[in-house]
C-alpha positions in Angstrom: 15.1 1.8 -25.0 11.0 2.1 -24.7 8.5 1.3 -21.9 7.3 -2.2 -23.4 10.8 -3.4 -22.6 10.6 -2.4 -18.8 6.9 -3.9 -18.9 8.6 -7.0 -20.3 11.1 -7.3 -17.6 8.7 -6.8 -14.8 6.5 -9.3 -16.1 9.5 -11.9 -16.3 10.0 -11.0 -12.5 6.6 -11.8 -11.5 5.8 -14.9 -13.6 9.6 -16.4 -13.3 8.7 -17.8 -16.5 9.5 -16.4 -20.2 6.5 -18.1 -22.0 4.1 -16.7 -19.2 5.6 -13.3 -19.1 5.3 -13.2 -22.8 1.7 -14.3 -22.7 1.0 -11.7 -20.0 2.4 -8.8 -22.3 0.5 -10.3 -25.3 3.6 -11.0 -27.4 5.5 -14.0 -28.6 8.1 -15.4 -26.5 10.8 -15.1 -29.2 9.6 -11.5 -29.3 10.1 -11.0 -25.6 13.4 -12.7 -25.4 14.7 -10.4 -28.3 13.4 -7.4 -26.7 15.0 -8.3 -23.7 18.3 -8.8 -25.0 18.0 -5.6 -27.2 17.7 -3.9 -23.7 20.7 -5.6 -22.1 22.9 -4.5 -25.3 21.8 -0.9 -25.2 22.4 -1.1 -21.2 26.0 -2.9 -21.6 25.1 -5.3 -18.9 23.5 -9.0 -18.6 20.4 -8.7 -16.8 18.7 -12.2 -17.3 20.4 -15.3 -16.2 19.4 -18.0 -18.9 19.7 -21.7 -19.2 17.2 -24.0 -20.5 14.7 -21.9 -18.9 14.6 -18.7 -16.8 17.0 -18.9 -14.0 16.6 -15.7 -12.5 18.0 -12.1 -12.5 21.8 -11.0 -12.4 22.8 -8.7 -9.6 22.9 -6.0 -11.9 19.4 -7.1 -13.3 17.7 -6.9 -9.7 19.1 -3.2 -9.6 17.9 -2.4 -13.3 14.4 -3.9 -12.2 13.9 -1.8 -9.2 14.4 1.3 -11.6 11.9 -0.5 -14.4 9.5 -0.8 -11.5 10.0 3.1 -10.2 9.4 4.0 -14.0 6.4 2.2 -14.9 4.9 3.6 -11.4 5.7 7.0 -12.6 4.0 6.4 -15.9 0.8 5.0 -14.2 1.2 8.0 -11.7 1.3 10.5 -14.5 -1.9 9.1 -15.9 -3.6 9.2 -12.7 -2.4 12.4 -11.8 -4.1 13.7 -15.1 -7.1 11.9 -14.2 -7.2 13.2 -10.8 -6.8 16.8 -12.2 -10.2 16.0 -14.2 -11.7 14.6 -10.9 -11.5 11.0 -11.4 -9.6 8.2 -9.9 -8.6 5.3 -12.7 -6.1 2.8 -13.1 -5.4 -0.3 -10.8 -5.2 -0.2 -7.1 -2.7 -2.9 -5.9 -3.8 -3.7 -2.3 -2.0 -6.2 -0.1 -4.1 -7.9 2.6 -3.0 -10.1 5.6 -4.9 -13.7 5.3 -7.0 -12.9 8.1 -8.1 -9.5 9.4 -11.1 -7.9 11.4 -11.6 -5.3 8.9 -13.3 -6.8 5.6 -11.5 -5.5 2.6 -14.4 -5.7 0.7 -15.6 -2.8 2.6 -13.1 -0.5 1.3 -13.0 -1.8 -2.2 -16.7 -1.5 -2.3 -16.5 2.2 -1.2 -13.9 2.9 -3.7 -15.7 1.2 -6.5 -19.2 2.9 -5.7 -17.3 6.3 -5.9 -14.9 5.6 -8.9 -16.6 3.2 -11.5 -13.5 3.4 -13.7 -11.1 2.0 -10.7 -9.9 -1.7 -11.1 -8.5 -3.6 -8.2 -5.9 -6.2 -7.7 -5.9 -7.9 -4.5 -3.2 -10.4 -2.9 -3.1 -12.4 0.2 0.4 -12.0 1.9 2.3 -12.2 5.3 2.5 -8.8 7.0 6.3 -8.8 6.2 5.8 -9.4 2.5 3.2 -6.6 2.4 5.8 -4.2 3.8 8.4 -5.3 1.4 6.1 -5.1 -1.5 5.3 -1.7 -0.6 8.7 -0.5 -0.1 9.7 -2.1 -3.7 6.5 -0.5 -5.2 4.8 -3.9 -6.1 2.1 -2.7 -3.8 0.0 0.7 -3.8 -1.5 0.2 -0.3 -1.4 -2.5 2.3 -4.0 -3.9 5.0 -1.8 -5.3 7.6 -0.6 -5.3 11.1 1.5 -2.1 12.5 3.8 -3.9 14.9 6.7 -4.0 12.7 5.9 -0.5 10.9 8.7 1.8 10.5 7.2 5.3 10.7 10.0 6.8 8.9 9.2 4.9 6.0 5.3 4.3 5.9 2.3 6.4 6.8 -0.6 4.2 8.3 -4.3 4.8 9.3 -5.0 2.7 12.3 -8.2 0.7 12.0 -9.1 -1.1 14.9 -7.8 -3.9 17.2 -8.8 -7.3 15.8 -10.9 -9.2 18.0 -11.1 -13.0 17.9 -14.0 -15.1 17.8 -14.9 -19.0 17.1 -16.0 -19.8 13.8 -18.1 -22.7 13.6 -20.9 -24.5 11.5 -24.2 -24.6 13.3 -24.8 -28.0 11.7 -21.9 -29.5 13.6 -21.3 -27.3 16.5 -23.5 -25.2 18.6 -22.7 -22.6 21.6 -24.6 -20.1 23.6 -24.9 -16.5 22.5 -22.5 -15.5 25.3 -18.5 -15.2 24.9 -16.6 -18.5 25.2 -13.7 -18.9 27.5 -10.2 -19.9 26.0 -10.3 -23.4 28.1 -13.7 -24.2 26.1 -12.0 -23.5 22.9 -8.9 -25.3 23.6 -11.1 -28.5 24.2 -12.4 -28.4 20.8 -11.0 -29.8 17.6 -9.4 -26.7 16.0 -8.1 -25.6 12.6 -5.5 -23.3 12.8 -3.2 -21.1 10.3 0.4 -22.3 10.0 2.7 -21.8 12.8 4.7 -18.3 12.2 1.9 -16.5 10.5 0.8 -13.2 12.4 -2.8 -14.4 13.5 -1.5 -17.6 14.5 1.1 -16.2 16.8 -1.7 -14.1 18.5 -3.9 -17.2 18.9 -0.9 -19.1 20.5 -0.1 -16.1 22.9 -3.8 -16.2 24.1 -3.3 -19.9 24.8 -0.3 -19.8 26.5 -1.0 -17.0 28.7 -4.1 -19.1 29.9 -1.8 -22.0 30.5 -3.1 -24.1 27.6 -1.4 -25.8 25.0 -4.1 -27.9 22.6 -2.9 -29.7 19.3 -4.7 -28.4 16.3 -6.5 -31.0 14.4 -5.7 -29.3 11.2 -3.0 -26.5 10.1 -3.0 -24.7 6.7 -1.6 -21.5 5.3 -4.8 -21.3 3.2 -8.1 -19.5 4.7 -10.2 -21.1 2.1 -9.1 -24.7 3.4 -9.9 -23.8 7.1 -13.3 -22.6 5.6 -13.6 -25.9 4.1 -12.9 -28.0 7.0 -15.2 -26.0 9.3 -18.1 -26.5 6.9 -17.3 -30.1 6.9 -17.5 -30.4 10.7 -13.9 -31.3 10.9 -13.0 -28.5 13.2 -13.8 -25.2 14.5 -11.5 -22.2 13.8 -10.2 -19.0 15.5 -10.9 -16.2 13.0 -11.4 -12.4 13.4 -14.8 -10.9 14.4 -16.2 -8.3 11.7 -14.4 -10.2 8.9 -17.6 -11.0 7.2 -16.6 -14.8 7.3 -19.8 -15.9 8.9 -21.8 -14.3 6.2 -20.5 -16.5 3.4 -23.0 -19.2 4.2 -26.1 -19.6 6.4 -24.8 -22.2 8.4 -21.6 -20.5 9.6 -21.4 -18.6 12.9 -18.7 -16.5 14.9 -18.9 -16.6 18.4 -16.8 -14.1 20.6 -13.9 -15.5 22.6 -13.4 -13.8 26.1 -10.2 -11.5 26.1 -9.2 -12.4 22.6 -7.5 -9.9 20.2 -4.4 -9.9 18.4 -1.0 -8.7 19.5 -1.2 -5.7 17.0 -3.9 -3.3 15.5 -4.7 -3.5 12.0 -4.1 -0.5 9.8 -3.9 0.7 6.1 -0.3 1.6 5.2 1.1 3.8 2.4 4.7 3.8 1.5 6.2 7.5 2.4 9.0 7.6 -0.3 8.7 8.6 -4.0 7.6 7.6 -6.5 4.4 7.5 -4.6 1.3 7.2 -7.2 -1.4 9.8 -7.2 -3.8 6.6 -7.2 -2.4 5.4 -3.8 -2.2 8.8 -2.3 -5.9 9.7 -3.4 -7.3 6.4 -2.1 -5.2 6.6 1.2 -6.8 10.1 1.7 -10.1 8.9 0.7 -10.0 5.9 2.9 -9.4 8.5 6.0 -12.2 10.4 5.4 -14.4 7.5 4.9 -13.3 5.5 8.0 -12.7 8.4 10.2 -15.3 10.8 9.2 
């Protein structure tokens, strides 16, 4: 067994496709398949369910996959630890971010990048539930998510702020005064909203119901960029987090505050408590605490 076989196994889990996994690992597909079969023979168990194409992992394969991720994280942690001993932060920081948050993740990434030029970043837009799941399975180093479902015995968190909400609109199509908007005025507008069930949408629905309002959105989507396209086209306005940086994307966008509007839970930076916990994740979390609270 060698570390490359474990990388092949993890790449197959992430791509769910033999050819794509091979391309990611810069080997041919026959080589990847052969090395995985060699791993199965060495361990004496079947890891991958095969047919005409990849069909998933066996139950035993899922258990081995968890160990493979831990070993790869330990290897990266070893290199990161050695770099930290030299006063450097190197490697790839895997950061999961909820689709809409009042804290601009680029603020954090920018701070890290400025101080540690060798650091690389992998950002994934995920639901709050998926962020916790991926942190627990060591698929992420840090999460930027809501804290209402956080188990403190499993996760450490740095609370950032309550997420206040405003109305994102294009000045070419809609104009409002400087003061905060009432929810009744918001409900009368053509609205574009994230899909039902997403955390930010749940907060919007709760606020509207608490004011006795039940508007029918003109557009619903699970993709933030589609909301931004619809707003820029004048199709709708969208309830978005204040201080998210979205209104700075173009000169025509503006975010007007909404009265008594915030998400149901505060936002925070989250780190898994259990080992293996990479030196990179710990160092970035500690630095974020100093930067944001200092």
